[in-house]
Structure formats: C-alpha cells, structure tokens
C-alpha positions in Angstrom: 14.7 61.4 69.3 16.8 58.3 68.9 15.7 57.0 72.3 12.1 57.8 71.6 12.2 55.7 68.5 14.2 52.9 70.3 17.2 53.3 68.0 20.4 52.0 69.5 22.9 54.7 68.9 25.5 56.6 71.0 26.1 60.2 71.7 28.7 60.5 69.0 26.1 59.5 66.4 23.6 61.9 67.8 26.2 64.7 67.7 26.9 64.0 64.0 23.3 64.1 63.1 22.8 67.3 65.0 25.9 68.8 63.3 24.6 67.9 59.9 21.2 69.4 60.6 22.8 72.6 62.0 24.9 73.0 58.8 21.9 72.4 56.5 19.9 74.9 58.4 22.7 77.5 58.1 22.9 76.9 54.4 19.1 77.1 54.0 19.2 80.8 54.9 20.7 81.5 51.5 19.9 78.4 49.4 16.5 76.8 49.3 17.2 73.3 50.6 14.0 72.8 52.7 10.9 74.8 53.0 11.1 74.5 56.8 13.1 77.5 58.1 12.7 77.0 61.9 15.4 74.7 63.3 13.3 73.2 66.0 10.5 72.5 63.5 13.0 71.0 61.1 14.3 68.6 63.8 10.9 67.1 64.1 9.7 67.3 60.5 13.0 66.4 58.8 15.3 64.6 61.3 12.8 62.7 63.4 10.7 62.0 60.3 13.9 60.5 58.6 14.6 58.3 61.6 11.2 56.8 61.5 12.3 54.9 58.3 15.0 53.1 60.2 14.6 49.4 61.1 17.7 47.3 61.3 15.8 44.4 59.7 15.9 46.4 56.4 19.4 47.8 56.7 21.8 44.8 56.5 25.3 44.9 57.9 27.7 46.1 55.2 24.8 46.6 52.7 24.0 49.3 50.1 21.3 51.9 50.3 19.9 54.5 47.9 17.9 57.6 48.8 16.0 58.7 45.8 15.2 62.4 45.4 17.3 63.1 48.5 16.8 66.9 48.5 18.4 68.3 51.6 19.6 64.8 52.6 16.5 63.6 54.4 16.4 60.7 55.1 19.5 59.6 53.3 22.2 61.4 55.1 20.6 60.9 58.5 20.5 57.1 57.9 24.0 57.1 56.6 25.3 58.8 59.8 23.3 56.2 61.8 24.9 53.3 59.8 28.5 54.0 58.9 29.1 50.3 58.0 26.8 50.7 55.0 27.4 52.5 51.7 24.8 55.1 50.8 24.1 56.8 47.4 22.1 60.0 47.6 20.5 60.8 44.2 18.9 64.0 43.1 18.3 65.9 39.9 19.2 69.3 41.4 23.0 69.6 41.7 23.2 72.6 43.9 21.3 70.7 46.6 23.7 67.8 46.3 26.7 70.1 46.7 25.3 71.4 50.0 24.4 67.9 51.2 28.0 66.7 50.4 29.6 69.6 52.2 27.4 69.3 55.3 27.9 65.5 55.3 31.6 65.8 55.2 31.6 68.4 58.0 29.6 65.9 60.1 32.0 63.1 59.4 30.1 61.0 56.9 32.6 58.9 55.0 30.1 56.3 53.5 28.1 58.6 51.2 28.2 59.3 47.5 26.1 62.0 46.0 24.9 61.4 42.5 23.4 64.0 40.2 21.1 62.0 38.0 17.5 61.4 37.1 16.0 58.2 38.5 14.9 57.1 35.0 18.5 57.3 33.8 20.1 55.7 36.9 17.7 52.8 36.9 19.0 51.6 33.6 22.7 51.7 34.5 24.3 48.3 35.1 26.3 49.5 38.1 23.2 50.8 39.8 20.3 48.6 38.6 19.2 46.0 41.2 22.2 46.5 43.4 20.7 48.1 46.5 19.4 46.3 49.6 17.2 49.2 50.5 15.9 52.2 48.6 14.1 55.1 50.4 12.1 57.9 49.0 10.4 60.6 51.1 7.7 62.8 49.7 8.6 62.0 46.1 5.6 61.9 43.8 2.7 59.4 44.1 3.4 55.7 44.6 2.6 54.6 41.0 5.3 57.1 39.8 8.0 56.8 42.5 7.7 53.0 42.6 8.5 52.8 38.9 11.6 54.9 39.5 12.7 53.2 42.7 12.1 49.4 42.2 14.6 48.9 39.3 17.3 49.9 41.8 16.3 47.3 44.4 17.9 43.9 44.3 15.8 40.8 44.4 14.9 40.2 48.1 15.5 43.9 48.9 13.0 46.5 50.0 11.7 49.9 48.9 10.7 52.1 51.9 8.1 54.5 50.5 7.6 57.3 53.1 4.1 58.7 52.7 1.6 60.9 54.4 -2.2 60.5 54.7 -3.6 58.8 51.6 -1.1 56.0 51.5 -3.8 53.3 51.2 -5.2 55.0 48.1 -1.8 55.3 46.5 -1.1 51.6 47.3 -4.3 50.6 45.6 -3.5 52.8 42.5 0.0 51.2 42.3 -1.3 47.6 42.5 -0.8 46.8 38.8 2.7 48.3 38.7 3.8 46.4 41.8 2.6 43.1 40.3 4.6 43.9 37.1 7.7 44.6 39.3 7.2 41.4 41.4 6.8 43.4 44.5 4.5 42.9 47.5 3.6 44.9 50.5 5.4 43.4 53.5 4.4 45.9 56.2 2.7 49.2 56.7 3.8 51.4 59.5 1.4 54.2 60.5 2.8 56.8 62.8 2.4 60.4 64.0 5.1 63.0 64.3 5.4 64.8 67.7 4.1 67.8 65.8 0.9 65.9 65.0 1.3 65.2 61.3 0.4 61.7 60.2 2.9 59.6 58.3 3.0 56.1 56.8 5.9 54.0 55.7 5.2 51.3 53.1 7.6 48.4 53.2 7.6 46.9 49.7 9.6 43.7 49.2 10.9 42.8 45.8 10.7 39.1 45.0 11.8 39.0 41.4 13.6 41.1 38.7 12.1 44.3 37.3 11.1 44.0 33.6 13.8 45.5 31.4 11.2 48.0 30.0 11.3 49.8 33.4 11.9 52.5 34.2 10.5 54.2 31.1 12.1 57.3 29.6 12.3 60.6 31.5 8.9 62.1 32.2 6.8 59.1 31.0 5.9 57.7 34.4 4.6 61.2 35.5 2.5 61.7 32.3 1.3 58.2 32.0 1.6 56.2 35.2 0.8 52.4 35.2 -2.5 52.2 37.0 
C-alpha cells in the first residue's frame, strides 16, 4: 500500500502499521472501535484510506499534528507511525476508544503520540493547543461547516487542515465558504481519489493564512445546531 501511494517508508514502518492494525482488529471483536469487522476490508478502508492523507509537503520535519475525532486511530496513528520525528495528538470524546488506541500504539512502538480525551470545542480554546499545529486531520467527522469550525482554531497561521471527505465534498466546500472566509482560510488543493475497493474519496487541503477569531470555536453543540453557512 505504501508503494502504491509512492510513500517512502521501509519495511520496519510497514510492520509497525500492520501490527497496530492487527491489534485494533483484535480489540474490535469485543469493543466497537470501527464498523468494519473484516481485516482485509479494514486494511483498505481504514489503513490505505489513512495513508492517502499523507503528503510530506504538509507534514514538516519535527512538526506537530492533530487528528480530530480519531476514533480507532485512523488516520492519526497511521500517520504517527509513518512520521516518528513529528509529535501527534489524537483527540476524541470517547475515552474507551482512546485507551485502545493508546495500548495498540504502544504495542506497535509509537513513542510520539499523546491521546487526549476532550471535545474539540473545549480544546480549541486552550492556550497550549490553540493555533499550535502545523497540520490537523479529520476523517469522516461531520459536514465541513461544522468540522472546520472545530479544526481551524487548532491550526497555526500558515498551517493546513486536511479534511478527508467522500462524495459531495464540493457541496460541503460551498456551504463552508462563509466560515472559511471568517477563519482566513483558503482551499489550496483538492485531491480526488478512489480506494482499491471502489469508494470515492476527496481530501480538501485548507491553508490558514491568518488567526481564527477569538469567538471560535463556539460552545459545545452550537456548531452542529447552528452552523455558519
């Protein structure tokens, strides 16, 4: 999979990613971490899909990355194993999932990951987290007007938000136009792709050029109930 995506990584990295995936799949038998139960299907729809977000241009040497709503650690832990020189924060509001991700990551040799049990709306207002990340990822997390309000306050000026979407990304992008303008964020690139299993995917590369207004993110639940459109 790494070779198919032209990602320069050795066998040791591939083995660690495989080990992480195997552990998550074993845990998934008793704890609902991912809705995909078949290991081969998960390799494509979770691991391969996670790897499609990687482009060294957006992951600077020694930088900081955040995976928002990490769930079972896709793409956050996969990217962390790929880039041990960077520091990764994996954030989720469900603590039991984070415990599994932490355990599986440690077993796979990940030493550059911190799992954080927190809502995005709370984390985005914390000084130690706000506008401190070079890159933020979010995979299958809400519509763009909602997830962008959560994610962009974490991104430092000049950094990027990689929004991993499926079909309908163009419509979501149009709906989020007003919010992106308020956040001083512009679409830098749009990567359309298809998984080996046939599903269509789209990665929106959103470059932040200025500070996020202090009013964002709004309080817990507000973005979902009343998105900026």
